[in-house]
Structures are given as C-alpha cells and as structure tokens.
C-alpha positions as CSV (number, residue, x, y, z in Angstrom):
1,E,30.7,-6.3,2.4
2,E,31.4,-5.5,6.1
3,L,28.0,-7.0,7.0
4,L,28.8,-10.1,5.0
5,A,32.1,-10.5,6.7
6,A,30.5,-10.0,10.1
7,S,27.9,-12.6,9.4
8,E,30.6,-15.1,8.7
9,L,31.7,-14.8,12.4
10,L,28.3,-15.8,13.7
11,P,27.7,-19.4,14.7
12,H,24.4,-19.4,12.8
13,P,23.7,-18.6,9.2
14,P,22.3,-15.1,8.6
15,L,18.5,-14.8,8.9
16,A,18.3,-13.8,5.2
17,T,19.3,-17.3,4.2
18,Y,15.8,-18.5,5.4
19,P,12.9,-18.0,2.9
20,A,10.5,-17.1,5.7
21,C,12.8,-14.3,6.8
22,R,13.1,-13.0,3.2
23,L,9.3,-13.1,2.9
24,E,9.0,-10.9,5.9
25,L,11.7,-8.5,4.8
26,Y,10.1,-8.0,1.4
27,E,6.7,-7.4,3.1
28,L,8.3,-4.9,5.5
29,L,10.0,-3.1,2.6
30,L,6.6,-2.8,0.9
31,V,5.1,-1.3,4.0
32,C,7.9,1.1,4.3
33,V,7.6,2.2,0.7
34,C,3.8,2.6,0.9
35,S,3.9,4.5,4.1
36,S,6.8,6.9,3.3
37,P,5.7,10.6,3.6
38,H,5.2,12.6,0.4
39,G,8.0,15.1,0.8
40,H,10.6,12.5,1.8
41,P,13.0,11.1,-0.7
42,T,11.4,8.0,-2.0
43,L,12.5,4.4,-1.5
44,L,10.5,3.4,-4.6
45,P,13.3,3.0,-7.2
46,H,15.4,0.9,-4.7
47,A,12.4,-1.2,-3.7
48,M,11.5,-1.9,-7.3
49,Q,15.1,-3.1,-7.9
50,L,15.0,-5.3,-4.8
51,F,11.6,-6.8,-5.7
52,S,12.8,-7.4,-9.2
53,N,15.9,-9.2,-7.9
54,G,13.6,-11.2,-5.7
55,L,11.9,-12.7,-8.8
56,A,15.1,-14.9,-9.1
57,D,14.8,-16.2,-5.6
58,P,15.0,-20.0,-5.3
59,S,11.9,-20.0,-3.1
60,P,8.6,-19.9,-5.0
61,D,6.9,-18.2,-2.1
62,V,9.4,-15.4,-2.1
63,V,8.9,-15.0,-5.9
64,R,5.1,-14.8,-5.4
65,V,5.5,-12.1,-2.7
66,C,7.9,-10.1,-4.9
67,Q,5.5,-10.3,-7.9
68,R,2.7,-9.1,-5.7
69,C,4.8,-6.2,-4.3
70,L,5.8,-5.2,-7.8
71,L,2.1,-5.2,-8.8
72,V,1.2,-3.1,-5.8
73,L,3.9,-0.5,-6.6
74,D,3.0,-0.5,-10.3
75,V,-0.6,0.3,-9.4
76,A,0.6,3.1,-7.1
77,L,2.8,4.5,-9.9
78,H,0.3,4.1,-12.7
79,P,-3.2,4.3,-11.2
80,R,-5.9,3.1,-13.4
81,R,-9.1,5.1,-13.9
82,P,-11.7,3.3,-11.8
83,L,-14.5,1.6,-13.7
84,S,-17.7,3.4,-13.3
85,I,-20.7,1.1,-13.9
86,R,-24.1,2.7,-14.1
87,S,-27.0,1.0,-12.4
88,F,-28.7,-0.7,-15.3
89,A,-32.5,-0.4,-15.5
90,P,-33.7,-2.2,-18.7
91,S,-35.5,0.2,-20.9
92,E,-35.5,1.0,-24.6
93,S,-33.1,4.0,-24.1
94,D,-30.7,2.1,-21.8
95,A,-30.8,-1.3,-23.4
96,D,-27.4,-0.9,-25.0
97,T,-25.8,1.2,-22.3
98,V,-24.0,-0.4,-19.4
99,W,-20.9,1.7,-18.8
100,A,-21.0,5.3,-17.6
101,G,-20.2,7.9,-20.2
102,Q,-21.6,5.9,-23.1
103,A,-25.2,7.2,-22.9
104,T,-26.1,10.1,-25.2
C-alpha cells in the first residue's frame, strides 16, 4: 500500500503498468526461483501464485510468459522420467521392441 501511494506521487506511471516491464519482471522472478540455493526458504509457492495471477494479465505476451514459467516450475516440481529409446537394429528378436525395458 505504501508503494502504491508513493507511486501516485511520481510524475510518470509505475513501470509495472507497461507490459514489457511486467514480462521482464516475470522472467526475473523465474530466474530467482530457479537459482535459489537448496537450503534457503523457497520462493516457489509465492512465484507460482504470481505466475498464476499473471494468467489474467491483459497482455497476451505476459500471459504466454506466465504459462511458460508455470510449465518450467511444474517440470521442476514433478520431473518426468526421461524417455529411454534403444538404438533399433532390425532383427527378428528386436522387431517389436523400440523402447528400453520392453525387451525380454
């Protein structure tokens, strides 16, 4: 509230009123979250909330950045097992086996 009141005293609108500035702020937040050290209290829940709020932004570019940031954080929180594709050499025994772990 104090920041909002102080911004009203400025002769120019606050930078956050510009979509390009909001884009950069969301990108910076993503960098901060992804680079926070492991023992440090995480910014993740707060960042997730801010990115979720950004989905309602009037700028389509800001919405796309927030969607991408949420996807990045979702992958960080819930890593998928990487696909392991075997090299496929056609033969009778391998003819039906493409994915690792399926061969008997």
